[in-house]
N, C-alpha and C positions, 0 to 999 in steps of 0.2 A: 573597802567596806561599803556595802549597799544597804540602804534602809528605805523601806517604803512605808508611807503612812499618810497622815493629813494634819493640817493645822488651820486655825482661823487666822486669816490675814497673812502678812508677809509681803515681800516685794512681788508685784507692784501694788498690792492692796494693803492699806494700813493695818497694822496688827491690832485689831479691835475685836471684841467678843461678839459684836453684832454683825460681823461679816459672815459670808458662807464659808464652809470648810473647803479647802483646796487640796486636791490630791497631789502628793509630793514624792519625789525621790531624792535622797541624799547620797552622794558618792564621796566618800572620805570627808564628810561634813559639809560638802558644797551642795547647796539647795537648788533643786530644779522643780519649778512649778509644772505639773502635768496638765492642770486646768487653770482657767483664768479667774475663777472666783465669782463669775456671774451666776453659777448654780452650785449647790453643794455637791461635793464629790469626796471620794476616798480611794486610796490605794491599799490593797489588802495583802499582796504578796509580790515578792521580787525574786528573780532568778538571774544569775550572771554566769556566763560561760567563759569569761576572760576576754571576750571580744565585744559582746553586746549585752545590754541589760533588757530584761523583760519584766514588765509590771502589769498586774491585772487589778481591776477595781470597778468602780462605777461612777457615773455622773447622773444626777437627778434631772428629770425633765417633767413637763406638764403631763406627759403620758406614762409616767413611771420611770424606773431606773433604766439607764443605758449602760450595759456592760461594756468595758473598754479594755483593750490590750494596747499597751504602749511599748514600742521597741526603740530603745535609745531616746526616749522622751517624746516620740512621735506616735500618734494614734495609728495603729496598724489594722485593728479589727474592732467593730462595734456590733453589739447585739441588743436589740430592744427588749424591754421588760425583763431585764436580767441583772443579777448581781454576780460578779466574778470574784472568786475567793482564792484560788490556788493555781500555780503555774509550774511546769516542769519541762525542761528542754533536753531532748535526746538528739545529738547531732544537729541536723538542720531543721528538725521538727519541733514545733512549739505546741505542747499540750496544755490545756487549761480547763478548769472546772468551775462550775457555779450553779446557780439556781435560776430557772427561767420558766416562762410559760410557753410550752410547745405550740399552743393555739389559744385564741382569745377566750375560749370557753373552758379550757382545761385548768386544773390546779397547777401550782408550781411544782417543778420536778428538777432533780439534780441531773446535770448534763456534762458531757465532756466534748471538747472541740480539739481539732488538730489543724494547725495552720489556718484558722478561720472558719473551718467547716466542721459540722458535727460528725462524730464517728457514726458508723452504721448502728441501727437500733439494737442489734445483737450485742454490741460492745458498750451500749449505754447502761448506766446503773439501773438494774431491774427494780420495778416497784411491786412486783408480785400482786398486782391488782389493788394495792393500797392507794390512798388518796394523794399523798404528797411525799416527796423525797427532797432532801437537801444534799448538796455536794460541797464540802468545805475545804477539802485537802486532797492533794494528789501526790503519789510517789510512784516512780517507774523503776522497776528492777530489770536490768538487761542482762540476760545470760545467753551466751552463744549467739549474740546478735538479735535475740528475740526479746521484745519488751513485754513484761508483765505489768499491767496497770492496776494500781491499788488506789481506791478512792474512799475517803472517810466522810461521813455525814450522818444522816438520820432518815428513818422511815416513819411516817405517821400511819399507824395501823388502825387506829380508832380515835374517838374523841378523847380518850383517856390514856392513850398509849403512843408515845413517840420514842422509838427504839434506836439507840446507837447502832450504826451499821457501817461495815466495811465491805466494799465491793472489790472482787478480784476478777479482772476482765469482764466486768458487768454482772457477775454472780454475787448475790448478797449473802453476807454472814451477819446475823443479828447477834450482837454481843451479849454475853451472859451477864445478867444483872446479879448483884449480890443480894439485894432485897428490893421490895417495892412498897408503895404506900399501902396502908391498911385497907383502903378502898379499892386496891387493885391498880391504881394509876402508876404508869411508868413514864418518866420523862428523862430521856438521856440523849446525848448527842456526841459524836466524834468531831473534834476540831482539828486534829492533826494525825497523820499516819506516817510511819517510817519502817522500812524493811531492811534487815541485815541478816545475811546467812539464812534466808528463807523464814526468819522469825519476824512476825508482823506485830509491831508495837503501835497502839492507837491510844490517844488520850482525849479527854473531854470531861463531861460531867454526868452525874446520875443523881436524880432527886429521890432521896430516901428518908423516911421518918421526918418529913417536912423540912429537911435541910438538903441543900445542893452540895454534893461531894465532888471534889476533883478525883478523877479516876484514871487509871492506867490499865489497859487491856493488853495482854501479851498472848498472842495466838488464841484470842477469844476468852481468856480467863482474866477476871477483874481483880484489881487490888485498889484499895482506897488510899489516896495520898493525903487528904485533909482530915481533920478531926475537930471535935468541939461543936459549938452551936452556930458557927458562922458559915454562911454560904461560901463556896469556893468553886473554882473551875480551872481546868488545865487547858492551855492554849497551844502548846507546841511540844514536840518530842524529837529528840536526837539521840542516836546510839553511836558511840565512838568506836575506835578500832579495837578497844579492849572489851567491847560489849557492855560498857557502862551506859545506863539509860538516864538521860537528863530530860526533865520535864519543866516547862515554865508555866506560870499561872498567877492567880491572884486569890487572895482570901478577903472577902468583904466583911466589914464589921457591921453589926446590926445597928449600932449607934453611930451613924455617920457624922454627927455633929462633933463628937468628942474623940473618936478613935478612927482614923482613916483606913483605907484599904492597904493591904500589904502585898507587895509583889514577891513571889517565891520562886526559887529554883529547887526542885527535888532531884537528888541523885540516888538511883537505885532504891527509890521509895522513901528516903529520909530527906529532911530539909537540909539542903546544901547551902542556901543563901536566902535571906529575907531582907527586905528593904527596911530602912530606918523608920522609926515612928515619926509622927507629926507631919507626914506628907501623905498624899494619896497616890498610890502606885499601882500599876498593872504591868505585868511582863507578858508580851505577846508572842515572842519567838526566842528560840535558843539554838545556837550552833556551836559546836565544839571542834577545835582543830588541834 
C-alpha cells in the first residue's frame, strides 16, 4: 500500500504545528520523508508498478514552487515555477502533469512531461487562446500498444468563467455544466479522470446557485453527487471491473466551529460511506481491488 501526502514534522523534525510541511511517502505504513522540512512541500500523487514507486509534488522556494518527481524516494526530475499533481507509468515511461509557467511573462498553463521532458506542443493540453489552464490528473489508456492520454483540469476562459476540462491527446472537451450562476459565472474544475472501456469518467466540482457541488461527468454528461446547502467537491474516481463508479470527496459544513467536514465515498451516484461526526475529514483518493 503506497500513500503520498504531507505532514507537519515527524522524524527527524519534531512533530509541531509551527514546522514546515514535509512531502512524504508511506509504504505499508512505513514513513519516508521526501523533503527535509527546511521548506514547505507536498506530495500529490503516487504510482507503483510493483518494482518502483513514483511520486510527484512540489517544494516551495523563494522563487516560487519547484515541481518534483521522486523515484523510489530520490529526486529524479525538477521543474521551476511548477506544481506537479498527477503521475502515470506505462512500461519504462513516466508521464506526469501539472501547472507551470512556460515563460516568465506567460500565465500558468497545464502541461505534461514524459521522462523529464515536455511532450511536443501538439500533445500538450490546448488552451484555445484562453488565458490559463490547469492539469490536475492523468490517465493513459493503452490499446494495441498505442497510448491515449487523458488529462483532467480546467480552462480559464474569462474573468467569470473557469470551465472543467478533459483533454484527449491534447484536444480539449469543455464539460457540460448543469447550470450556472445567475450572473453567468461558471466555476468548475476536474480533479480526477479515469477511463474504462472507452468511457471517460471525470470528477470535480461545479459552482451553482452559490453552492459548490461535487460533480461526476461521464462522457461529458454531468451528474450531481452532493446536495443541500454545504459546499462539496469530488477528489478522485475509480471504475471497477463491474463498471461500478466510485468517487471520493468531502462535504464542508458552513458552521466549521460546530459541525466538521465529512469525508464521503459515492458509489454509482449514491453515498456509499461517510465519515463519523465530530472529526474533520477529507478523502483525497479511492482505489478498488
